C-alpha positions in Angstrom: -18.8 5.8 -0.3 -15.5 4.6 1.1 -12.4 6.6 0.4 -8.8 5.5 0.6 -6.4 8.4 0.8 -2.7 7.7 0.2 0.1 10.0 1.4 3.9 9.9 1.7 5.0 9.7 -1.9 7.7 11.8 -3.5 11.2 11.8 -4.8 14.1 9.9 -3.1 17.6 9.0 -4.1 18.5 5.4 -4.6 19.2 3.7 -1.3 16.8 6.0 0.5 13.6 5.3 2.4 10.0 6.4 2.2 6.9 5.5 4.2 3.5 5.5 2.5 0.3 5.7 4.5 -3.3 4.9 3.4 -6.1 6.1 5.5 -9.7 4.8 5.1 -12.7 6.9 5.6 -14.3 4.1 7.6 -13.2 1.7 10.2 -11.1 -1.2 8.8 -11.4 -3.6 11.7 -14.0 -5.6 9.8 -12.3 -5.2 6.4 -10.4 -8.0 4.7 -6.9 -7.8 3.4 -5.5 -4.4 2.6 -2.5 -3.9 0.5 -0.2 -1.8 -1.7 0.1 -2.2 -5.4 2.2 -0.3 -7.9 2.1 0.5 -11.6 5.1 1.7 -13.5 4.7 3.5 -16.9 3.8 1.0 -19.6 3.4 -1.9 -17.2 0.6 -3.7 -15.5 -0.4 -2.9 -11.9 1.3 -5.4 -9.6 1.2 -6.5 -6.0 3.7 -5.1 -3.6 2.4 -6.3 -0.2 -0.8 -7.2 1.6 -1.8 -7.6 5.2 -4.9 -9.4 6.4 -7.2 -8.4 9.2 -5.4 -10.8 11.5 -2.0 -9.4 10.6 -0.7 -12.0 8.1 1.5 -10.4 5.5 2.5 -11.3 1.9 5.2 -9.6 -0.1 6.3 -9.7 -3.7 9.7 -11.1 -4.3 11.1 -7.6 -5.0 9.7 -6.2 -1.7 10.8 -9.0 0.6 13.5 -7.9 3.0 13.2 -4.2 2.1 9.6 -3.2 2.5 7.4 -3.6 5.6 3.6 -3.4 5.6 1.7 -2.6 8.8 -1.9 -2.0 9.8 -3.4 0.1 12.5 -7.1 -0.7 12.8 -7.6 1.9 15.5 -6.4 4.6 13.1 -7.9 3.0 9.9 -4.5 3.2 8.4 -2.2 0.9 6.5 1.4 1.8 6.0 4.3 0.7 3.8 7.8 1.3 5.0 10.2 1.1 2.0 13.9 0.9 2.5 16.9 0.6 0.2 14.8 2.0 -2.7 15.9 1.4 -6.3 15.2 3.2 -9.5 13.1 0.3 -10.6 10.7 1.0 -7.7 9.6 4.2 -9.5 5.9 3.9 -10.0 2.5 5.1 -8.9 1.6 3.2 -5.7 -2.0 2.4 -4.9 -3.7 1.3 -1.7 -6.4 -1.4 -2.0 -8.9 -2.8 0.5 -10.8 -6.0 0.1 -14.2 -6.7 1.6 -14.6 -9.3 4.3 -17.6 -11.7 4.6 -19.9 -10.1 7.1 -18.0 -6.9 7.2 -19.0 -3.3 6.4 -17.5 -3.1 2.9 -19.4 -4.6 -0.1 -16.7 -4.3 -2.7 -13.0 -3.7 -3.4 -11.8 -0.1 -3.0 -8.7 1.6 -4.4 -7.0 4.8 -3.5 -6.1 7.5 -6.1 -2.4 6.6 -6.1 0.7 8.3 -5.0 3.8 8.8 -7.2 7.2 7.5 -6.0 10.3 8.5 -8.0 13.7 7.0 -7.2 16.5 8.7 -9.0 19.8 10.4 -8.5 
C-alpha cells in the first residue's frame, strides 16, 4: 500500500511563508503527476499546483506567482513553497499522486492532509 505523508503545515501570519512536503513510501520516478490540493471548510477540494514526472508545472490562478511546486524523485518528495500567504489560503492541504502508464502505481493516492491556518 502506497502512503503519502505530508508535513510542514501550521499557523502563519498573513504575508508569511510555509513549505509543505509530501513524501511517498515508494519511488516516484515512474509515477505520473503529483500535486497539492486544498479544501477549506464548507468548500470543495480544489487544485493548488501539480508537477509532472518531466517537471512541467501547473498552478491555480490564486497560486501563480506566490507558490512554487517542486519534485525530488531521488527523495520521493514533492514540496510546495508558499509565500505571501493570505487568510483565504486557510485550508487542509492534501498531496496527491497519479499513476503513470507502465509505472509502479495502479491508482491515485492521497495523503491524509495537513492544516494551514493564516491569521493574525
